[in-house]
Wavefront OBJ file of the C-alpha trace (Angstrom):
o trace
v 0.049 0.121 0.087
v 1.179 3.730 -0.738
v -0.354 6.659 0.656
v 0.431 9.924 -0.608
v -1.095 13.604 0.273
v -1.504 16.081 -2.253
v -2.063 19.695 -1.497
v -5.789 20.823 -0.887
v -5.402 24.669 -1.279
v -3.613 24.969 -5.281
v -6.448 23.874 -6.845
v -6.476 25.919 -10.314
v -9.841 27.727 -10.925
v -9.381 27.801 -14.752
v -8.069 24.195 -15.102
v -11.200 23.133 -12.384
v -13.783 24.996 -14.637
v -11.938 23.529 -17.869
v -12.417 20.057 -16.529
v -15.646 20.684 -15.222
v -16.947 21.839 -19.183
v -14.806 19.036 -21.183
v -14.940 15.993 -18.768
v -18.025 16.234 -16.627
v -20.205 18.693 -19.674
v -21.208 20.857 -17.209
v -22.501 24.256 -19.087
v -24.295 27.557 -19.056
v -26.044 28.596 -15.707
v -24.379 25.738 -13.862
v -20.734 26.383 -14.669
v -21.527 30.170 -14.063
v -23.024 29.200 -11.135
v -19.762 27.541 -9.899
v -17.506 29.856 -11.405
v -19.176 32.451 -9.327
v -18.733 30.355 -6.029
v -14.898 30.179 -6.945
v -13.985 33.684 -7.957
v -14.234 37.096 -6.614
v -13.277 35.800 -3.079
v -11.372 37.590 -0.710
v -8.899 37.071 2.401
v -7.102 38.961 5.138
v -5.371 38.068 8.268
v -6.661 39.281 11.911
v -4.003 39.919 14.567
v -5.039 41.480 17.785
v -7.851 43.287 16.344
v -5.771 44.684 13.312
v -6.656 43.588 9.781
v -3.963 43.224 6.643
v -4.763 44.496 3.707
v -7.184 41.729 1.727
v -5.991 39.891 -1.254
v -8.212 38.082 -3.763
v -7.982 33.904 -4.108
v -6.979 32.874 -7.141
v -6.864 29.321 -6.194
v -7.762 26.480 -3.753
v -11.576 25.683 -3.256
v -13.336 26.881 -0.282
v -12.603 24.535 2.650
v -15.336 24.147 5.324
v -17.919 24.611 2.491
v -20.301 21.044 1.151
v -19.103 21.681 -2.606
v -15.231 22.404 -1.836
v -14.324 18.719 -1.331
v -16.415 17.715 -4.377
v -14.987 20.149 -6.508
v -11.563 18.566 -5.427
v -12.415 15.149 -6.329
v -13.157 16.255 -9.330
v -10.405 18.345 -10.094
v -8.298 15.339 -9.447
v -10.404 12.641 -10.419
v -8.550 11.422 -13.682
v -5.664 10.595 -11.191
v -7.345 6.947 -10.840
v -6.301 6.179 -14.996
v -2.539 6.855 -14.167
v -2.763 4.868 -11.159
v -4.489 1.909 -12.939
v -2.270 1.883 -16.160
v 0.776 1.006 -14.059
v -1.618 -1.550 -12.771
v -2.296 -0.797 -9.581
v -5.847 -0.241 -7.804
v -6.468 3.054 -5.834
v -8.618 4.012 -3.011
v -9.323 7.750 -2.704
v -10.308 9.581 0.191
v -10.377 13.714 -0.207
v -7.001 14.228 -0.705
v -5.491 11.073 0.530
v -4.721 8.450 -2.214
v -3.874 4.672 -1.490
v -2.146 2.687 -4.037
v -2.335 -1.401 -3.708
v -1.545 -4.580 -5.309
v -1.497 -8.014 -4.386
v 1.971 -9.992 -5.253
v 4.092 -12.658 -4.741
v 6.905 -11.952 -2.379
v 10.039 -12.429 -5.132
v 8.039 -9.808 -7.133
v 8.602 -7.104 -4.391
v 11.252 -5.191 -6.344
v 9.726 -5.352 -9.728
v 6.809 -3.984 -8.020
v 9.037 -1.422 -6.599
v 10.295 -0.399 -9.847
v 6.598 0.051 -11.205
v 4.973 2.164 -8.343
v 8.204 4.403 -8.590
v 7.052 4.994 -12.415
v 3.705 5.662 -11.389
v 4.815 7.897 -8.544
v 6.962 10.201 -10.681
v 4.242 10.087 -13.636
v 1.902 11.300 -10.650
v 4.682 14.026 -10.117
v 4.524 15.500 -13.599
v 0.467 15.140 -13.605
v 0.664 16.819 -10.360
v 2.589 19.735 -12.059
v 0.349 20.320 -14.511
v -2.650 20.762 -11.930
v -0.625 23.196 -9.887
v -0.140 20.348 -7.301
v 2.617 18.802 -5.100
v 2.988 15.547 -4.007
v 3.753 15.310 -0.263
v 6.658 13.341 -0.265
v 7.437 13.843 3.476
v 3.628 12.052 4.362
v 4.409 9.188 1.764
v 4.423 5.977 3.494
v 4.272 2.277 2.304
v 4.089 -0.953 3.709
v 4.427 -4.644 3.013
v 1.500 -6.647 4.653
v 3.282 -10.259 4.831
v 3.195 -13.189 7.319
v 7.318 -12.383 7.373
v 8.198 -9.216 8.596
v 9.590 -7.526 5.530
v 12.433 -5.259 6.255
v 15.207 -2.854 4.348
v 12.535 -2.460 1.252
v 13.546 1.096 -0.500
v 10.917 3.079 -2.208
v 12.937 5.786 -4.492
v 10.564 8.768 -5.285
v 13.008 11.243 -6.677
v 15.381 12.309 -4.659
v 13.440 10.876 -1.246
v 14.261 7.691 -0.187
v 10.876 5.869 1.492
v 11.462 2.960 3.687
v 8.782 0.450 4.332
v 7.019 1.035 7.372
v 6.105 -1.799 9.903
v 2.520 0.384 11.139
v 0.632 2.830 8.998
v -2.803 4.617 9.973
v -5.440 4.024 7.799
v -8.462 6.500 7.970
v -7.998 6.224 12.424
v -6.861 2.566 11.494
v -3.728 1.194 12.666
v -2.217 -1.392 10.335
v 0.819 -3.633 10.938
v 2.450 -5.421 8.334
v 1.890 -8.855 9.686
v -1.907 -7.750 10.724
v -1.984 -8.459 13.854
v -4.117 -5.535 14.640
v -2.402 -5.621 18.487
v -1.290 -1.595 18.003
v -4.741 -0.840 16.718
v -6.331 -2.782 19.503
v -4.002 -1.342 22.117
v -5.085 2.668 20.740
v -8.331 1.792 21.016
v -8.550 0.258 24.434
v -6.311 3.388 25.608
v -8.392 5.680 24.124
v -11.899 4.235 25.744
v -10.345 3.546 29.043
v -8.847 7.509 29.149
v -12.641 7.980 28.436
v -13.893 5.931 31.542
v -12.358 7.631 33.679
v -13.227 10.743 33.150
v -16.876 10.056 32.631
v -16.495 8.106 36.121
v -15.341 11.516 37.562
v -18.662 13.047 36.219
v -20.946 10.179 36.584
v -22.544 11.089 40.136
v -23.621 14.727 38.746
v -25.569 13.151 35.939
v -28.733 10.800 35.167
v -28.568 7.746 33.698
v -29.614 8.494 30.445
v -26.842 11.191 29.882
v -24.188 8.882 30.820
v -25.075 6.932 28.574
v -25.667 8.766 25.743
v -21.546 10.353 26.789
v -21.068 5.944 26.775
v -22.208 5.804 22.961
v -20.436 8.526 21.925
v -16.956 8.046 23.663
v -16.699 4.341 23.980
v -19.276 2.352 21.461
v -18.523 4.548 18.965
v -14.678 3.676 19.241
v -15.647 -0.620 19.732
v -17.904 -0.521 17.155
v -15.398 1.705 14.567
v -14.220 -0.361 11.548
v -14.597 -3.799 13.938
v -15.330 -6.186 10.921
v -11.402 -6.240 10.323
v -11.354 -8.027 14.047
v -12.766 -10.847 12.829
v -10.942 -14.128 13.123
v -8.701 -12.588 15.620
v -7.638 -14.563 18.396
v -9.407 -13.853 22.219
v -6.420 -13.116 23.655
v -5.747 -10.275 21.333
v -9.231 -8.760 21.268
v -9.882 -9.291 25.447
v -8.554 -5.681 26.264
v -11.795 -4.685 23.966
v -14.076 -6.968 25.729
v -12.707 -5.216 29.141
v -13.463 -2.251 27.641
v -16.902 -2.966 26.890
v -17.866 -4.550 30.260
v -16.646 -1.324 32.327
v -18.621 0.265 30.025
v -21.506 -1.557 30.740
v -20.907 -1.477 34.459
v -20.554 1.897 34.191
v -24.017 2.515 33.607
v -25.931 0.047 35.086
v -23.150 0.576 38.561
v -22.417 -3.227 39.625
v -19.343 -4.357 40.964
v -16.626 -5.760 39.044
v -17.312 -9.186 40.652
v -20.940 -9.368 38.992
v -21.617 -11.219 36.394
v -21.438 -9.814 33.117
v -23.924 -11.463 30.590
v -27.492 -10.027 32.614
v -25.569 -7.008 32.571
v -25.110 -6.810 28.732
v -29.043 -8.479 28.648
v -30.693 -5.838 30.242
v -28.179 -3.177 28.116
v -29.344 -5.163 25.087
v -25.600 -5.063 24.443
v -24.429 -7.879 22.367
v -20.909 -9.281 23.116
v -18.112 -8.146 21.207
v -17.814 -11.438 19.240
v -21.225 -10.981 17.603
v -20.889 -6.976 17.279
v -18.281 -7.926 15.072
v -20.287 -10.550 13.053
v -23.055 -8.162 13.417
v -20.793 -5.537 11.087
v -20.330 -8.113 8.554
v -23.775 -8.951 8.092
v -24.302 -5.459 7.826
v -21.694 -5.102 5.202
v -23.111 -7.937 3.372
v -26.262 -6.686 3.338
v -25.533 -3.702 1.512
v -23.451 -5.981 -0.807
v -26.879 -8.046 -1.569
v -28.990 -4.546 -2.608
v -26.220 -2.851 -4.059
v -25.642 -0.260 -1.386
v -21.884 -0.797 -0.799
v -18.406 0.147 -2.863
v -17.625 -2.022 -5.576
v -14.570 -3.315 -4.296
v -16.411 -4.629 -1.277
v -19.272 -6.010 -4.330
v -16.211 -7.977 -6.638
v -15.029 -9.980 -3.375
v -18.086 -12.377 -3.355
v -20.607 -13.645 -5.449
v -24.197 -14.488 -4.686
v -25.302 -18.188 -5.450
v -27.961 -16.740 -7.626
v -25.624 -15.504 -9.514
v -24.007 -18.866 -10.405
v -25.861 -20.759 -13.099
v -24.633 -23.946 -11.410
v -26.184 -22.810 -8.371
v -28.691 -21.004 -9.525
v -31.712 -23.830 -8.436
v -29.794 -24.761 -5.466
v -31.885 -24.018 -2.047
v -28.583 -22.211 -0.632
v -29.942 -19.669 -4.295
v -33.390 -19.187 -2.500
v -32.580 -18.421 0.516
v -29.821 -15.675 -0.381
v -27.125 -17.660 0.773
v -23.537 -16.406 -0.725
v -21.142 -18.802 -2.277
v -18.367 -19.678 0.430
v -14.599 -19.705 -0.506
v -12.174 -21.783 1.276
v -8.962 -20.333 2.850
v -5.738 -22.106 2.082
v -3.958 -20.368 5.010
v -4.415 -18.911 8.779
v -5.011 -15.072 7.483
v -7.454 -16.266 4.848
v -9.749 -16.852 6.757
v -9.720 -13.148 8.102
v -10.135 -12.228 4.767
v -13.882 -9.760 3.747
v -14.251 -12.413 0.814
v -14.148 -15.635 3.582
v -15.748 -14.021 6.428
v -18.327 -12.163 5.338
v -20.510 -15.140 3.219
v -19.625 -17.198 6.026
v -21.245 -14.549 8.824
v -24.084 -14.021 6.236
v -25.035 -17.828 5.710
v -25.074 -18.386 9.110
v -28.139 -16.196 9.521
v -31.579 -17.496 9.786
v -33.551 -18.063 6.381
v -35.999 -16.223 7.590
v -33.326 -13.199 8.109
v -31.904 -13.504 4.915
v -34.444 -13.863 2.690
v -36.263 -10.342 5.121
v -33.465 -8.203 5.323
l 1 2 3 4 5 6 7 8 9 10 11 12 13 14 15 16 17 18 19 20 21 22 23 24 25 26 27 28 29 30 31 32 33 34 35 36 37 38 39 40 41 42 43 44 45 46 47 48 49 50 51 52 53 54 55 56 57 58 59 60 61 62 63 64 65 66 67 68 69 70 71 72 73 74 75 76 77 78 79 80 81 82 83 84 85 86 87 88 89 90 91 92 93 94 95 96 97 98 99 100 101 102 103 104 105 106 107 108 109 110 111 112 113 114 115 116 117 118 119 120 121 122 123 124 125 126 127 128 129 130 131 132 133 134 135 136 137 138 139 140 141 142 143 144 145 146 147 148 149 150 151 152 153 154 155 156 157 158 159 160 161 162 163 164 165 166 167 168 169 170 171 172 173 174 175 176 177 178 179 180 181 182 183 184 185 186 187 188 189 190 191 192 193 194 195 196 197 198 199 200 201 202 203 204 205 206 207 208 209 210 211 212 213 214 215 216 217 218 219 220 221 222 223 224 225 226 227 228 229 230 231 232 233 234 235 236 237 238 239 240 241 242 243 244 245 246 247 248 249 250 251 252 253 254 255 256 257 258 259 260 261 262 263 264 265 266 267 268 269 270 271 272 273 274 275 276 277 278 279 280 281 282 283 284 285 286 287 288 289 290 291 292 293 294 295 296 297 298 299 300 301 302 303 304 305 306 307 308 309 310 311 312 313 314 315 316 317 318 319 320 321 322 323 324 325 326 327 328 329 330 331 332 333 334 335 336 337 338 339 340 341 342 343 344 345 346 347 348 349 350 351 352
């Protein structure tokens, strides 16, 4: 995976309007409206009650606006063609770009050269758009069961060494996909907020405490928790302790009291059930085409396979099961997702 940051505030208005007209077919009133939105803006600097002279803004899209991020995405949309031409897949999120590819270990050096050529073309493309590739925030990581070290990616004059841990939209990924660092970060953050909540609990009613627990604790436990599927119990045990501590904070029960009745009273699922629930939510989105293509392309409904179309699994809304040949493969979404969905009752699979 290769992550790069491209500056957000140097969008050229003339180039953007040309792209909107030529590539996306905007014209007339709509294009003039966007031109009006971008142009004739001024900015000043205010310090200690004194203002600088105003200057006209001729670059960038208004940050903090609803339209600003969308215009930036359209401005940089053709970067996808460059990346895919070099054989990589890509995920884009605002001004973050992630390149990724599945390879065999013996192909690493060949792929590094491909990536260097790809990034070199991106740098040329960035210059033509008045953007700049931020090599200081560029990282790459090799996901492998065996730790890979001393791999260098040469980006012009900058040498980037492969990272052992990267932050991906708030999720910490390590090269072995053990996710221990991510679990540790979640646990540390949640216990920090639990300690703060204990200090103010006596000043709040129970409903307010529950809202705060949902906002500061459960939101962190449930965010992207589907990636925890298949991890050893000892790895996810710290998050389970957080969940139990949060339940006891709300219920006012002691540590020695059995947790299952407390969770049942709160209508909270245990951690492993929460993970399976998230997987099933994603599979439901796939079934009804409410999901990104990269998820939809990973799984197949039985009804979509001619040889399976007449079987009971097809009429019951099941997905094709995939076999994993190694330990990490069982945790892949293409394996774990169908397994979790197919275990639901027939009534749920048909009516959901």
